[in-house]
ZAMARGU-4260 file (C-alpha; in steps of 0.2 Angstrom, whole numbers, plus 5000, padded with zeros to 4 digits):
<rodrens>
0) 5486/5573/5629 | 5472/5582/5620 | 5485/5592/5610 | 5493/5575/5604 | 5476/5569/5599
5) 5473/5584/5589 | 5490/5583/5581 | 5487/5565/5576 | 5470/5569/5569 | 5477/5583/5558
10) 5491/5571/5553 | 5478/5558/5548 | 5467/5570/5538 | 5483/5577/5530 | 5488/5560/5524
15) 5471/5559/5515 | 5473/5577/5509 | 5489/5573/5501 | 5483/5557/5492 | 5467/5566/5486
20) 5477/5580/5479 | 5490/5569/5471 | 5477/5559/5462 | 5466/5574/5457 | 5482/5582/5450
25) 5487/5567/5440 | 5469/5564/5434 | 5467/5582/5428 | 5485/5582/5421 | 5481/5566/5411
30) 5464/5574/5405 | 5472/5590/5400 | 5486/5581/5390 | 5473/5570/5382 | 5462/5584/5377
35) 5476/5594/5369 | 5481/5578/5360 | 5463/5575/5354 | 5462/5593/5348 | 5478/5591/5339
40) 5471/5575/5330 | 5455/5584/5326 | 5464/5599/5320 | 5475/5588/5309 | 5459/5580/5302
45) 5449/5596/5300 | 5433/5592/5291 | 5439/5576/5283 | 5426/5562/5283 | 5437/5548/5276
50) 5455/5545/5269 | 5462/5534/5256 | 5478/5526/5263 | 5490/5512/5261 | 5487/5501/5276
55) 5506/5501/5280 | 5508/5520/5277 | 5516/5518/5260 | 5513/5531/5246 | 5500/5529/5233
60) 5499/5536/5215 | 5492/5553/5212 | 5482/5547/5197 | 5470/5539/5210 | 5465/5557/5215
65) 5455/5560/5199 | 5446/5543/5201 | 5441/5547/5218 | 5434/5564/5213 | 5422/5556/5201
70) 5414/5545/5215 | 5396/5551/5216 | 5397/5552/5236 | 5412/5563/5236 | 5409/5582/5238
75) 5428/5587/5239 | 5444/5578/5238 | 5462/5583/5240 | 5479/5574/5239 | 5493/5576/5252
80) 5511/5571/5252 | 5521/5569/5268 | 5540/5570/5266 | 5556/5574/5276 | 5566/5589/5270
85) 5580/5599/5278 | 5574/5617/5283 | 5586/5632/5287 | 5582/5649/5293 | 5588/5663/5282
90) 5585/5677/5294 | 5588/5683/5312 | 5598/5674/5326 | 5593/5657/5319 | 5601/5661/5302
95) 5608/5645/5295 | 5601/5634/5308 | 5597/5617/5300 | 5583/5605/5305 | 5574/5590/5298
100) 5556/5595/5295 | 5541/5585/5291 | 5533/5594/5276 | 5515/5591/5272 | 5513/5594/5253
105) 5496/5601/5250 | 5486/5609/5235 | 5482/5625/5244 | 5468/5629/5232 | 5459/5612/5237
110) 5462/5614/5256 | 5449/5627/5260 | 5435/5614/5263 | 5446/5604/5275 | 5451/5617/5287
115) 5466/5607/5292 | 5476/5621/5302 | 5472/5635/5313 | 5482/5651/5309 | 5490/5660/5324
120) 5498/5673/5313 | 5499/5679/5295 | 5489/5672/5280 | 5487/5656/5270 | 5500/5654/5256
125) 5496/5663/5240 | 5509/5655/5229 | 5520/5640/5227 | 5534/5649/5236 | 5524/5652/5252
130) 5524/5640/5267 | 5515/5638/5283 | 5527/5635/5298 | 5522/5627/5315 | 5521/5639/5330
135) 5534/5629/5341 | 5548/5631/5328 | 5542/5649/5324 | 5544/5653/5343 | 5561/5644/5345
140) 5568/5653/5329 | 5560/5669/5333 | 5552/5670/5316 | 5537/5680/5310 | 5527/5680/5294
145) 5538/5685/5279 | 5554/5677/5286 | 5564/5668/5273 | 5567/5649/5274 | 5577/5637/5263
150) 5571/5619/5259 | 5582/5606/5253 | 5580/5587/5248 | 5586/5574/5236 | 5578/5584/5222
155) 5587/5601/5225 | 5586/5617/5235 | 5572/5630/5235 | 5570/5647/5245 | 5553/5650/5252
160) 5544/5663/5263 | 5534/5660/5278 | 5516/5667/5275 | 5508/5661/5291 | 5511/5652/5307
165) 5499/5638/5312 | 5495/5632/5330 | 5506/5617/5334 | 5507/5609/5351 | 5523/5601/5357
170) 5520/5583/5359 | 5536/5577/5367 | 5555/5579/5367 | 5555/5572/5349 | 5543/5585/5342
175) 5550/5590/5324 | 5548/5605/5314 | 5532/5605/5303 | 5529/5614/5287 | 5514/5615/5275
180) 5521/5617/5258 | 5515/5617/5240 | 5513/5599/5235 | 5521/5600/5218 | 5536/5608/5227
185) 5537/5594/5240 | 5536/5581/5225 | 5551/5590/5217 | 5562/5592/5232 | 5559/5574/5239
190) 5561/5566/5221 | 5543/5559/5223 | 5534/5565/5207 | 5516/5559/5205 | 5515/5552/5222
195) 5504/5555/5237 | 5503/5549/5255 | 5484/5551/5258 | 5469/5557/5249 | 5456/5566/5261
200) 5438/5566/5257 | 5423/5576/5261 | 5407/5566/5257 | 5389/5572/5253 | 5377/5575/5268
205) 5368/5560/5273 | 5381/5547/5268 | 5384/5534/5281 | 5403/5534/5282 | 5407/5517/5288
210) 5396/5508/5275 | 5403/5520/5262 | 5421/5516/5266 | 5417/5497/5266 | 5409/5498/5249
215) 5421/5510/5241 | 5437/5501/5246 | 5433/5488/5233 | 5434/5502/5220 | 5452/5505/5225
220) 5467/5495/5218 | 5474/5482/5231 | 5480/5485/5245 | 5474/5503/5246 | 5459/5506/5258
225) 5446/5519/5262 | 5445/5522/5281 | 5434/5533/5291 | 5444/5548/5297 | 5440/5543/5315
230) 5451/5528/5313 | 5465/5539/5316 | 5459/5540/5334 | 5460/5522/5337 | 5477/5522/5345
235) 5472/5537/5355 | 5456/5530/5362 | 5465/5514/5367 | 5478/5524/5377 | 5463/5534/5385
240) 5455/5517/5391 | 5472/5511/5397 | 5475/5527/5407 | 5458/5525/5415 | 5462/5508/5421
245) 5479/5513/5427 | 5471/5528/5436 | 5458/5516/5444 | 5472/5504/5450 | 5482/5518/5457
250) 5467/5526/5466 | 5464/5509/5474 | 5482/5506/5480 | 5485/5524/5486 | 5469/5525/5496
255) 5471/5508/5503 | 5488/5514/5509 | 5479/5529/5517 | 5466/5517/5525 | 5481/5508/5533
260) 5487/5524/5541 | 5470/5529/5547 | 5469/5511/5555 | 5485/5514/5564 | 5480/5531/5570
265) 5463/5527/5576 | 5468/5511/5584 | 5480/5522/5594 | 5466/5533/5598 | 5455/5519/5604
270) 5469/5513/5616 | 5471/5530/5623 | 5453/5532/5626 | 5449/5515/5633 | 5444/5521/5650
275) 5433/5535/5642 | 5425/5522/5631 | 5422/5510/5646 | 5413/5524/5655 | 5402/5527/5640
280) 5398/5508/5640 | 5395/5508/5659 | 5382/5523/5658 | 5372/5514/5644 | 5381/5517/5627
285) 5378/5503/5615 | 5391/5494/5605 | 5382/5501/5589 | 5384/5518/5595 | 5403/5516/5598
290) 5405/5508/5581 | 5395/5523/5573 | 5405/5536/5582 | 5421/5529/5576 | 5415/5527/5558
295) 5409/5545/5558 | 5427/5550/5564 | 5434/5540/5550 | 5422/5547/5537 | 5426/5565/5544
300) 5444/5562/5541 | 5441/5557/5523 | 5429/5571/5520 | 5441/5584/5526 | 5454/5575/5514
305) 5442/5577/5500 | 5437/5595/5503 | 5454/5601/5505 | 5464/5589/5494 | 5453/5590/5478
310) 5454/5609/5476 | 5473/5608/5480 | 5475/5594/5467 | 5466/5605/5454 | 5477/5620/5458
315) 5492/5609/5456 | 5486/5603/5439 | 5482/5621/5434 | 5500/5626/5439 | 5507/5612/5429
320) 5496/5616/5414 | 5502/5634/5414 | 5520/5629/5417 | 5520/5617/5402 | 5507/5626/5391
325) 5517/5622/5375 | 5513/5604/5378 | 5495/5607/5384 | 5488/5622/5373 | 5470/5617/5378
330) 5474/5622/5396 | 5467/5614/5412 | 5454/5601/5409 | 5444/5595/5424 | 5444/5576/5425
335) 5427/5573/5433 | 5429/5554/5434 | 5446/5557/5442 | 5438/5569/5455 | 5424/5557/5459
340) 5437/5543/5462 | 5447/5555/5473 | 5432/5560/5483 | 5425/5542/5485 | 5443/5535/5488
345) 5446/5549/5502 | 5430/5546/5511 | 5431/5527/5508 | 5448/5526/5515 | 5443/5535/5531
350) 5428/5523/5533 | 5438/5508/5529 | 5452/5513/5540 | 5439/5516/5555 | 5432/5499/5553
355) 5445/5490/5564 | 5446/5503/5578 | 5427/5504/5577 | 5424/5486/5582 | 5439/5487/5594
360) 5430/5501/5603 | 5414/5491/5603 | 5423/5476/5611 | 5430/5485/5626 | 5424/5478/5642
365) 5420/5491/5655 | 5427/5482/5670 | 5444/5477/5663 | 5446/5494/5653 | 5446/5504/5669
370) 5463/5497/5674 | 5477/5502/5662 | 5487/5486/5658 | 5475/5473/5666 | 5471/5464/5650
375) 5484/5455/5640 | 5481/5453/5621 | 5472/5438/5616 | 5485/5425/5610 | 5471/5417/5600
380) 5468/5433/5590 | 5486/5435/5587 | 5488/5418/5580 | 5472/5421/5569 | 5480/5437/5563
385) 5496/5428/5558 | 5486/5415/5549 | 5475/5427/5540 | 5490/5437/5535 | 5499/5422/5528
390) 5483/5417/5518 | 5481/5434/5511 | 5499/5435/5506 | 5498/5418/5497 | 5483/5425/5486
395) 5494/5430/5471 | 5500/5412/5469 | 5483/5405/5462 | 5482/5419/5450 | 5496/5410/5440
400) 5485/5395/5436 | 5473/5404/5424 | 5477/5398/5406 | 5473/5416/5399 | 5486/5430/5401
405) 5472/5443/5402 | 5464/5433/5416 | 5481/5431/5425 | 5484/5450/5425 | 5467/5455/5430
410) 5466/5442/5444 | 5483/5449/5450 | 5477/5467/5450 | 5460/5464/5458 | 5464/5450/5470
415) 5482/5446/5471 | 5490/5463/5474 | 5477/5470/5486 | 5478/5453/5496 | 5497/5454/5496
420) 5496/5472/5502 | 5483/5469/5516 | 5491/5453/5521 | 5508/5461/5523 | 5500/5475/5533
425) 5492/5463/5545 | 5508/5453/5546 | 5515/5468/5555 | 5507/5462/5571 | 5517/5445/5572
430) 5533/5453/5565 | 5533/5467/5578 | 5531/5454/5592 | 5546/5444/5585 | 5556/5460/5583
435) 5552/5464/5601 | 5557/5447/5607 | 5574/5445/5598 | 5579/5463/5594 | 5575/5471/5611
440) 5588/5463/5622 | 5603/5469/5612 | 5595/5486/5609 | 5591/5488/5628 | 5609/5484/5633
445) 5615/5497/5620 | 5603/5510/5627 | 5605/5506/5645 | 5587/5502/5647 | 5577/5487/5656
450) 5572/5475/5642 | 5554/5474/5649 | 5552/5493/5649 | 5558/5494/5631 | 5546/5480/5625
455) 5531/5484/5636 | 5522/5495/5623 | 5525/5482/5609 | 5519/5467/5620 | 5504/5476/5628
460) 5498/5485/5612 | 5503/5473/5598 | 5489/5478/5586 | 5494/5497/5587 | 5513/5492/5585
465) 5510/5480/5571 | 5499/5493/5561 | 5512/5506/5564 | 5526/5495/5557 | 5514/5491/5542
470) 5511/5509/5539 | 5530/5511/5538 | 5533/5498/5526 | 5523/5506/5511 | 5537/5518/5505
475) 5551/5506/5507 | 5541/5493/5498 | 5539/5505/5483 | 5558/5508/5484 | 5562/5490/5484
480) 5550/5486/5470 | 5556/5500/5459 | 5575/5496/5461 | 5572/5477/5459 | 5562/5479/5443
485) 5574/5493/5436 | 5590/5483/5439 | 5582/5467/5432 | 5577/5477/5416 | 5594/5484/5414
490) 5604/5468/5417 | 5592/5456/5407 | 5586/5468/5394 | 5594/5485/5391 | 5612/5480/5394
495) 5610/5465/5382 | 5604/5475/5368 | 5616/5477/5354 | 5614/5491/5341 | 5621/5494/5324
500) 5635/5508/5323 | 5622/5520/5317 | 5605/5523/5310 | 5599/5535/5296 | 5580/5536/5295
505) 5566/5545/5287 | 5548/5542/5291 | 5542/5544/5273 | 5556/5533/5266 | 5573/5534/5260
510) 5574/5534/5241 | 5587/5522/5232 | 5598/5536/5226 | 5600/5543/5243 | 5604/5526/5250
515) 5618/5525/5237 | 5624/5542/5241 | 5625/5537/5260 | 5634/5521/5256 | 5647/5531/5246
520) 5652/5541/5261 | 5670/5537/5267 | 5665/5534/5285 | 5652/5521/5280 | 5658/5504/5279
525) 5642/5495/5275 | 5623/5498/5274 | 5607/5488/5274 | 5590/5496/5272 | 5575/5489/5281
530) 5556/5492/5279 | 5544/5493/5294 | 5525/5490/5294 | 5513/5486/5307 | 5504/5469/5305
535) 5492/5459/5316 | 5494/5441/5321 | 5478/5434/5314 | 5467/5425/5327 | 5476/5430/5343
540) 5482/5444/5354 | 5500/5439/5357 | 5506/5454/5368 | 5497/5465/5381 | 5479/5466/5386
545) 5464/5464/5374 | 5456/5481/5371 | 5470/5491/5380 | 5486/5486/5371 | 5489/5488/5352
550) 5484/5472/5342 | 5499/5474/5330 | 5516/5468/5329 | 5530/5475/5319 | 5535/5467/5303
555) 5553/5471/5298 | 5558/5468/5280 | 5577/5465/5278 | 5590/5459/5266 | 5593/5443/5275
560) 5611/5441/5270 | 5617/5459/5273 | 5606/5461/5289 | 5613/5447/5299 | 5630/5450/5293
565) 5630/5468/5300 | 5621/5464/5316 | 5626/5453/5331 | 5609/5445/5332 | 5607/5432/5346
570) 5599/5416/5340 | 5587/5407/5352 | 5581/5394/5340 | 5586/5389/5323 | 5602/5387/5314
575) 5607/5403/5304 | 5616/5393/5291 | 5600/5385/5285 | 5587/5398/5291 | 5595/5413/5283
580) 5594/5406/5265 | 5576/5400/5268 | 5572/5418/5274 | 5579/5426/5259 | 5568/5414/5248
585) 5553/5421/5257 | 5549/5403/5264 | 5545/5410/5282 | 5548/5422/5296 | 5559/5424/5311
590) 5550/5430/5327 | 5557/5439/5342 | 5561/5430/5358 | 5546/5438/5366 | 5535/5427/5355
595) 5543/5412/5363 | 5542/5419/5381 | 5524/5425/5380 | 5515/5412/5370 | 5528/5398/5366
600) 5528/5402/5348 | 5544/5395/5341 | 5553/5387/5327 | 5541/5375/5317 | 5525/5384/5322
605) 5515/5394/5309 | 5507/5411/5311 | 5496/5422/5300 | 5501/5440/5297 | 5488/5452/5291
610) 5488/5469/5284 | 5470/5475/5282 | 5463/5464/5267 | 5480/5455/5265 | 5483/5439/5275
615) 5497/5427/5273 | 5502/5412/5282 | 5521/5409/5287 | 5531/5396/5295 | 5542/5402/5310
620) 5560/5397/5304 | 5568/5403/5320 | 5568/5414/5336 | 5580/5429/5338 | 5583/5443/5350
625) 5577/5459/5343 | 5575/5472/5357 | 5587/5484/5349 | 5577/5487/5333 | 5561/5488/5343
630) 5568/5502/5354 | 5575/5511/5339 | 5559/5511/5329 | 5549/5517/5344 | 5562/5531/5348
635) 5561/5536/5330 | 5542/5537/5330 | 5540/5524/5316 | 5522/5519/5322 | 5507/5513/5313
640) 5494/5524/5305 | 5483/5523/5320 | 5496/5530/5332 | 5499/5514/5341 | 5516/5508/5347
645) 5517/5490/5341 | 5525/5478/5353 | 5539/5466/5347 | 5543/5461/5329 | 5544/5448/5316
650) 5557/5447/5302 | 5553/5444/5284 | 5563/5446/5268 | 5561/5463/5260 | 5556/5456/5243
655) 5543/5446/5252 | 5537/5462/5260 | 5535/5470/5243 | 5527/5455/5235 | 5515/5451/5249
660) 5510/5468/5257 | 5515/5480/5243 | 5527/5490/5254 | 5543/5495/5245 | 5548/5510/5255
665) 5564/5508/5266 | 5562/5520/5281 | 5578/5515/5291 | 5596/5512/5285 | 5607/5503/5297
670) 5625/5509/5295 | 5642/5501/5299 | 5654/5515/5303 | 5672/5519/5304 | 5675/5520/5323
675) 5687/5534/5321 | 5673/5546/5315 | 5663/5556/5327 | 5644/5557/5328 | 5645/5576/5324
680) 5656/5573/5308 | 5644/5559/5302 | 5629/5569/5305 | 5636/5584/5295 | 5641/5572/5280
685) 5624/5564/5280 | 5615/5581/5280 | 5626/5586/5265 | 5622/5571/5254 | 5605/5566/5261
690) 5595/5581/5266 | 5579/5577/5275 | 5587/5561/5283 | 5590/5560/5302 | 5606/5552/5309
695) 5608/5544/5326 | 5623/5533/5332 | 5620/5517/5342 | 5630/5525/5356 | 5618/5540/5357
700) 5603/5529/5357 | 5610/5518/5371 | 5613/5534/5381 | 5596/5540/5378 | 5588/5524/5383
705) 5598/5523/5399 | 5594/5541/5403 | 5575/5538/5401 | 5577/5523/5412 | 5587/5532/5425
710) 5575/5547/5425 | 5560/5535/5427 | 5568/5526/5442 | 5573/5543/5450 | 5555/5549/5449
715) 5548/5533/5457 | 5562/5533/5470 | 5557/5551/5475 | 5539/5546/5476 | 5544/5531/5487
720) 5554/5542/5499 | 5540/5554/5500 | 5528/5539/5506 | 5542/5535/5519 | 5542/5552/5525
725) 5523/5552/5527 | 5522/5536/5536 | 5537/5542/5547 | 5526/5557/5552 | 5512/5546/5557
730) 5523/5534/5567 | 5531/5548/5576 | 5514/5554/5583 | 5509/5536/5587 | 5526/5532/5596
735) 5524/5547/5607 | 5506/5543/5610 | 5512/5526/5617 | 5524/5534/5628 | 5511/5547/5634
740) 5500/5533/5639 | 5513/5527/5651 | 5519/5544/5658 | 5513/5539/5675 | 5525/5525/5675
745) 5539/5536/5669 | 5534/5548/5683 | 5537/5535/5695 | 5554/5530/5687 | 5559/5549/5688
750) 5553/5550/5706 | 5564/5536/5712 | 5580/5543/5703 | 5579/5539/5685 | 5587/5553/5674
755) 5578/5563/5661 | 5587/5555/5646 | 5579/5539/5650 | 5563/5545/5642 | 5573/5550/5626
760) 5581/5533/5626 | 5565/5524/5628 | 5557/5534/5614 | 5571/5531/5602 | 5572/5513/5607
765) 5554/5510/5603 | 5556/5520/5587 | 5571/5509/5582 | 5561/5493/5585 | 5546/5498/5575
770) 5557/5505/5561 | 5566/5488/5560 | 5549/5479/5559 | 5543/5491/5545 | 5560/5488/5536
775) 5557/5469/5536 | 5539/5471/5531 | 5543/5484/5517 | 5558/5473/5510 | 5547/5458/5510
780) 5532/5466/5502 | 5543/5475/5489 | 5552/5459/5484 | 5536/5450/5483 | 5529/5463/5471
785) 5545/5463/5460 | 5544/5444/5460 | 5526/5444/5453 | 5531/5457/5441 | 5543/5445/5432
790) 5528/5434/5428 | 5517/5449/5422 | 5531/5456/5411 | 5534/5439/5403 | 5515/5436/5400
795) 5511/5454/5393 | 5528/5459/5385 | 5537/5442/5382 | 5553/5449/5391 | 5561/5436/5403
800) 5568/5445/5418 | 5576/5437/5433 | 5571/5442/5451 | 5585/5453/5458 | 5586/5459/5476
805) 5594/5476/5476 | 5604/5475/5491 | 5612/5493/5491 | 5595/5502/5488 | 5588/5491/5502
810) 5602/5496/5514 | 5600/5515/5509 | 5581/5513/5511 | 5583/5506/5529 | 5595/5520/5533
815) 5583/5533/5527 | 5568/5526/5536 | 5578/5525/5552 | 5584/5543/5551 | 5567/5550/5546
820) 5558/5541/5561 | 5572/5546/5573 | 5572/5564/5568 | 5553/5566/5568 | 5552/5558/5585
825) 5565/5568/5594 | 5556/5584/5596 | 5540/5576/5604 | 5551/5565/5615 | 5561/5581/5620
830) 5545/5590/5626 | 5540/5574/5636 | 5557/5573/5644 | 5556/5591/5650 | 5539/5589/5659
835) 5540/5590/5678 | 5538/5574/5689 | 5522/5580/5696 | 5514/5583/5679 | 5519/5565/5674
840) 5512/5557/5690 | 5496/5567/5687 | 5493/5559/5670 | 5488/5541/5675 | 5478/5536/5660
845) 5473/5520/5651
</rodrens>
């Protein structure tokens, strides 16, 4: 018996250890990635104090550079031009390997005060024919300083030499080759003479940056602005805040789950030790002392979890940082807040989990506790538990009555979700009793056991049984929630998205001559160019959460007649026969269906679009489905200048975009293609006539989106199955403990002729009943969370998803849970079965 208790104590501490380790590892991994990203941003900025930019990321005339240099506050200024060019290696195994590179054209003689790069190898360029190459590409192509490269663009071809390799971290699967090239050469090859992307400034000491930027913006031609260099960090800082909120929510839910497992295990311990506790009461121990003892035990479990789990999590994060060092060149960064949350959560979960068994221990009456099954559970308490569980599970419903979407979300996270979680756990008590009543008779006949014997533990220990079923539900609930949300997103969103046949894009714009060259390709049947710029909806946050989500939306400038002829756009509101001519005249905008779903903004309403100083009011002419273009622009990385990923989009005529917001670049070209032409052939043709422009087919983008979605669901499913395994381990110990507490009864049965397998059948029968209760609870909890998700997604993202119950994954989850619990219980049950009758009869405990 004592060995069983020790094993269970190890198991309870182990659950907290794993949770603390997981959260510590996640927190440190996030901190490491953020530190590396921040270092990359600071490296990019160098010593820059402020930048002259176009608010939509468009180019500006180089003539402004001379004016800026004459400003009295400016100590140094340099102009830079970013453009996409094709680069080929002319040496080594990578000879002839083509890639689209983001080339930053700089004046190397002016760059010294800005220290924009850190050299890993080689020297800074000494002539216009020298370039700096990023370290990721240099390693992939096995290039050293002195290696020859060939650059090509709309303006021609030029051979250059790598003079140095600069530090560049890999920021994701779409990281592109990067080069620092002489600015004049980039202007020539990209056919962008006299144009810049930004002007970087270093100001005199003592200059107040924000005030200077506000005042100096008035000296610039509209719509150019002077912004502090720290503005580049805006999107990054917002993501940091968002990750902190997500980490806090995850910490709460993970350790709440741990608390429930601790409740289960310690309640079992109190039941096993009721006679021992009764003796302590009889010889003078107070209720407060018993409560304190249980809380100390719970806190000890939590402390052990923190002491072992946090170093284990740090070690795991260090291993991940080492394995993916190309993504996190700064190495391991200790997330102190995350560690504090993990420590507090571990100890708190132990204490919280000990509260119920602590009061249960204090409530033991010495006289009745000296007899094993003398006292039946209080029916009044069971009914109260069922009522409280129902009220807690209904807590999410009132959160839907808040008028503000932010209030609805936060009330769901802070009140609704924990209430639903705890209520479902508490509902395990009545559910396990119902399962024992209706499920035990047929199962007893199948196992050739007396029904009363099979249900005795569940009826006499409903709290322990109910909490065990509640612990089992956690992993299955995660699995059901994952698949319900995933299947709904695929059926109601991803599978309904329609793409163009192909896309050609360049983040720095596709010049008109290149557009004509692409249009002349034999495989291209039609083209339409679009512009993309981030704008804000003045006066309101349409999507996401204030302070955590980007305030921008995407404005897409289109040639109305061509665009809607090439794309199978679904019209939600508005008649295209009347709307398209009005859109072409610049009389209004079309909005994505997300505006209608999230904020009821539809045809006939008015919205104001702002881009820094420029603000223009528009009538909403209609509502259309636009998810395809939103995903395309996100995958291509066409974000705003602050690094935010804007949500949803509005459509405006391209001429109106040029007139109202001074944006004339066309970054994306939609292609109608001959279906007989392969993606590889089209990519080769495009590389030949449009160097520096990237091609992706609609098929490839569809496959990529589905791969990302499938990978996400797979990862979450593995986590859910891991949670099921952890809960099954806890249940195995608890079931066997229940049988251990009745071994005197089993000894009597063996003494009067019952065979040894009856013990095995009894254990497996109780396991099956508890697993069934856990499956019912987990399915209900997962379905409830998925149902609430449909409202949150509509509020925050404007995506209408149906609630879908994933029957096959649910059936698979039930089978997995039954198999896990059965396999984990069998070894302990086998040891119990092999005990002699005399040993069983000597174990009369309560």
